[in-house]
Each structure stands twice: as structure tokens, then as C-alpha cells.
Backbone as JSON, one array per atom type, in Angstrom:
{
  "sequence": "XXXXXXXXXXXXXXXXXXXXXXXXXXXXXXXXXXXXXXXXXXXXXXXXXXXXXXXXXXXXXXXXXXXXXXXXXXXXXXXXXXXXX",
  "N": [[-41.24, 19.22, 7.99], [-42.05, 17.97, 4.8], [-44.74, 17.67, 2.65], [-45.71, 14.73, 1.02], [-46.91, 15.04, -1.39], [-45.61, 17.1, -2.56], [-43.46, 16.13, -3.79], [-44.5, 14.8, -6.01], [-45.82, 16.44, -7.61], [-45.68, 17.93, -10.69], [-44.99, 20.38, -12.97], [-44.66, 22.26, -16.08], [-43.12, 24.59, -15.57], [-41.76, 23.93, -13.37], [-40.05, 22.04, -14.15], [-38.12, 23.42, -15.61], [-36.77, 24.67, -13.53], [-35.52, 22.48, -12.16], [-33.67, 21.81, -14.16], [-31.57, 23.43, -13.72], [-30.44, 22.97, -11.38], [-27.57, 21.84, -9.64], [-26.05, 18.79, -10.69], [-24.94, 17.15, -8.67], [-26.54, 17.64, -6.42], [-28.73, 16.19, -7.17], [-28.36, 13.41, -6.4], [-26.78, 11.63, -7.78], [-23.61, 11.27, -9.54], [-23.55, 13.05, -12.31], [-25.18, 11.27, -13.75], [-24.07, 8.96, -13.29], [-24.56, 5.69, -11.75], [-23.58, 3.9, -10.05], [-22.75, 3.14, -6.76], [-20.03, 3.9, -4.74], [-18.96, 2.81, -1.73], [-17.58, 2.98, 1.45], [-16.75, 0.66, 3.89], [-17.74, 1.06, 7.22], [-16.95, -0.62, 9.37], [-14.85, -2.19, 8.41], [-13.25, -0.78, 6.51], [-13.22, -1.55, 3.95], [-13.53, -1.13, 0.55], [-16.39, -1.03, -1.23], [-18.64, -1.56, -4.07], [-21.87, -0.73, -5.14], [-24.63, -1.63, -7.16], [-27.57, -0.63, -9.07], [-30.55, -2.26, -7.96], [-29.43, -4.09, -6.33], [-29.48, -5.57, -2.98], [-29.03, -3.67, -0.9], [-28.74, -1.23, -2.15], [-30.43, 1.15, -2.36], [-30.49, 2.15, 0.14], [-27.91, 2.85, 0.74], [-25.75, 5.53, 1.26], [-23.81, 8.03, -0.22], [-20.85, 9.63, 0.81], [-18.82, 11.9, 0.01], [-16.88, 13.15, 1.56], [-15.74, 11.26, 2.97], [-14.26, 9.8, 1.3], [-15.9, 8.24, -0.34], [-17.65, 7.56, -3.4], [-19.05, 7.91, -6.77], [-19.55, 5.83, -9.47], [-19.27, 5.17, -13.05], [-19.29, 2.79, -14.31], [-19.01, -0.69, -13.85], [-16.55, -1.72, -14.38], [-14.96, 0.52, -14.26], [-14.98, 0.96, -11.36], [-13.94, -1.45, -10.43], [-11.3, -1.16, -11.47], [-10.43, 0.92, -9.97], [-10.08, -0.25, -7.71], [-12.16, -1.15, -6.05], [-14.65, -3.59, -4.83], [-17.49, -5.52, -5.96], [-20.67, -5.47, -4.13], [-21.91, -8.16, -2.14], [-24.5, -8.73, -1.92]],
  "CA": [[-41.54, 18.09, 7.16], [-42.37, 18.31, 3.34], [-45.78, 16.75, 2.3], [-45.31, 13.87, -0.1], [-47.54, 15.53, -2.64], [-44.6, 18.1, -3.14], [-42.61, 15.38, -4.59], [-45.22, 14.08, -7.14], [-46.49, 17.42, -8.42], [-44.78, 18.4, -11.71], [-45.49, 21.36, -13.87], [-43.63, 22.54, -17.04], [-42.28, 25.5, -15.1], [-40.87, 23.32, -12.32], [-38.94, 21.28, -14.82], [-37.05, 24.4, -15.91], [-35.92, 24.99, -12.29], [-34.78, 21.29, -11.9], [-32.64, 21.67, -14.97], [-30.62, 24.37, -13.41], [-30.01, 22.34, -10.09], [-26.35, 21.08, -9.91], [-26.31, 17.3, -10.75], [-24.45, 16.58, -7.51], [-27.65, 17.8, -5.55], [-29.86, 15.2, -7.52], [-28.21, 12.23, -5.93], [-25.61, 10.88, -8.37], [-22.66, 12.16, -10.13], [-23.74, 13.15, -13.73], [-25.9, 10.22, -14.23], [-23.46, 7.63, -12.89], [-25.43, 5.16, -10.76], [-22.9, 2.88, -9.19], [-22.32, 3.75, -5.54], [-18.72, 3.37, -4.04], [-19.19, 2.98, -0.34], [-16.39, 2.4, 2.35], [-17.33, 0.04, 5.15], [-17.46, 1.71, 8.56], [-16.35, -1.57, 10.21], [-13.67, -2.85, 7.9], [-12.63, 0.16, 5.6], [-13.24, -2.04, 2.64], [-14.21, -0.45, -0.64], [-17.52, -1.89, -1.92], [-19.6, -0.83, -4.86], [-23.34, -1.36, -5.19], [-25.28, -1.4, -8.39], [-29.07, -0.59, -8.82], [-31.09, -3.56, -8.03], [-28.89, -5.0, -5.32], [-30.29, -5.49, -1.8], [-28.86, -2.41, -0.07], [-28.51, -0.15, -3.01], [-31.22, 2.44, -2.13], [-30.23, 2.69, 1.56], [-26.58, 3.25, 0.79], [-25.55, 6.93, 1.08], [-22.44, 8.31, -0.56], [-20.33, 10.6, 1.51], [-17.6, 12.17, -0.62], [-15.88, 13.73, 2.5], [-14.99, 10.11, 3.54], [-13.72, 9.06, 0.15], [-16.93, 7.49, -1.06], [-17.85, 8.17, -4.69], [-19.91, 7.39, -7.7], [-18.81, 5.2, -10.77], [-20.14, 5.12, -14.21], [-19.32, 1.45, -14.8], [-18.43, -1.66, -12.79], [-15.2, -1.79, -14.79], [-14.29, 1.74, -13.61], [-14.93, 0.71, -9.97], [-12.96, -2.46, -10.14], [-9.99, -0.54, -11.81], [-10.14, 1.78, -8.8], [-9.85, -1.09, -6.42], [-13.34, -1.52, -5.36], [-15.33, -4.84, -5.07], [-18.93, -5.48, -5.95], [-21.25, -5.99, -2.96], [-22.26, -9.64, -2.34], [-25.9, -8.84, -2.06]],
  "C": [[-42.31, 18.53, 5.91], [-43.5, 17.27, 3.04], [-45.34, 15.89, 1.07], [-45.74, 14.37, -1.41], [-46.55, 16.45, -3.36], [-43.73, 17.26, -4.05], [-43.17, 14.82, -5.91], [-45.87, 15.09, -8.0], [-45.47, 18.01, -9.38], [-45.61, 19.36, -12.7], [-44.41, 21.74, -14.82], [-42.68, 23.58, -16.35], [-41.3, 24.96, -14.04], [-39.86, 22.53, -12.94], [-37.88, 22.17, -15.31], [-36.21, 24.6, -14.71], [-35.04, 23.76, -11.99], [-33.64, 21.22, -12.82], [-31.41, 22.57, -14.59], [-29.98, 24.02, -12.03], [-28.71, 21.63, -10.46], [-26.65, 19.45, -9.78], [-25.86, 16.68, -9.39], [-25.67, 16.62, -6.38], [-28.72, 16.69, -5.9], [-29.6, 13.8, -7.04], [-27.09, 11.28, -6.47], [-24.71, 11.81, -9.11], [-22.89, 12.05, -11.71], [-24.3, 12.03, -14.3], [-25.31, 8.86, -13.93], [-24.19, 7.0, -11.6], [-24.83, 4.15, -9.84], [-22.36, 3.61, -7.97], [-21.12, 3.06, -4.95], [-18.9, 3.71, -2.72], [-18.02, 2.38, 0.36], [-17.08, 1.91, 3.6], [-16.83, 0.67, 6.41], [-16.66, 0.68, 9.41], [-14.86, -1.98, 9.72], [-12.72, -1.84, 7.02], [-12.59, -0.35, 4.2], [-14.04, -1.25, 1.64], [-15.2, -1.25, -1.37], [-18.37, -0.98, -2.89], [-20.95, -1.5, -4.99], [-23.92, -0.79, -6.53], [-26.84, -1.35, -8.2], [-29.56, -1.93, -8.99], [-30.57, -4.5, -6.76], [-29.66, -4.59, -4.04], [-30.18, -4.13, -1.01], [-28.55, -1.12, -0.86], [-29.13, 1.23, -2.57], [-30.84, 2.9, -0.8], [-28.74, 3.14, 1.68], [-26.38, 4.71, 0.45], [-24.05, 7.05, 0.79], [-22.03, 9.55, 0.11], [-18.97, 10.95, 1.02], [-16.42, 12.68, 0.4], [-15.14, 12.5, 3.09], [-14.58, 9.29, 2.53], [-14.71, 8.2, -0.58], [-17.2, 8.34, -2.34], [-18.8, 7.42, -5.54], [-19.18, 6.87, -8.92], [-19.78, 5.02, -11.79], [-20.16, 3.67, -14.81], [-18.61, 0.54, -13.69], [-16.99, -1.87, -13.22], [-14.31, -0.63, -14.21], [-14.16, 1.44, -12.04], [-14.01, -0.42, -9.65], [-11.53, -1.93, -10.31], [-9.55, 0.26, -10.69], [-9.88, 1.12, -7.52], [-10.91, -1.5, -5.54], [-13.92, -2.88, -5.69], [-16.74, -4.7, -5.04], [-19.45, -6.11, -4.56], [-21.87, -7.38, -3.22], [-23.79, -9.68, -2.41], [-26.53, -7.6, -2.74]]
}
């Protein structure tokens, strides 16, 4: 287990190492924040935007066809619908 303090301690030298980490490791695809999730129960393709009820708990698993979108228009054009909550 990692102490919480490790996540909140920042020094100038640590910022340099973060800059070299691949963006995929940081949680989104190149700054795109819309999560394209596939329902386990129905197979329906649903996208979540920041601020929606289940946004932060939604995990993206690219190996199952889930992905990130940079705009709602992009998600809709790819055949995904907006989450209801």
C-alpha cells in the first residue's frame, strides 16, 4: 500500500519525471476526458463526461473495445450514446 502523502508531495524534480511518463499511464488518452464504456450486461456503448454521476468510477479497458473521446460529437459519430446520469 502506498501512503497518501506520496500522491500529494510535489517537487520540481518530480515534475520532470512525470513529463516523461506515457500519457496512457496517466488515465486518459492525450488529454481527452470522455470515457467510452461498454455495458457488461447489454453490450451497449455509453460515454461518460466529467461531472456525471458514475464518471470517476468508470474504468476504460481498451482490450474490451472501450476508449477515450475528445468530444461528445466524436463519441456520437462513433455510435456511442451519452450516459443518462
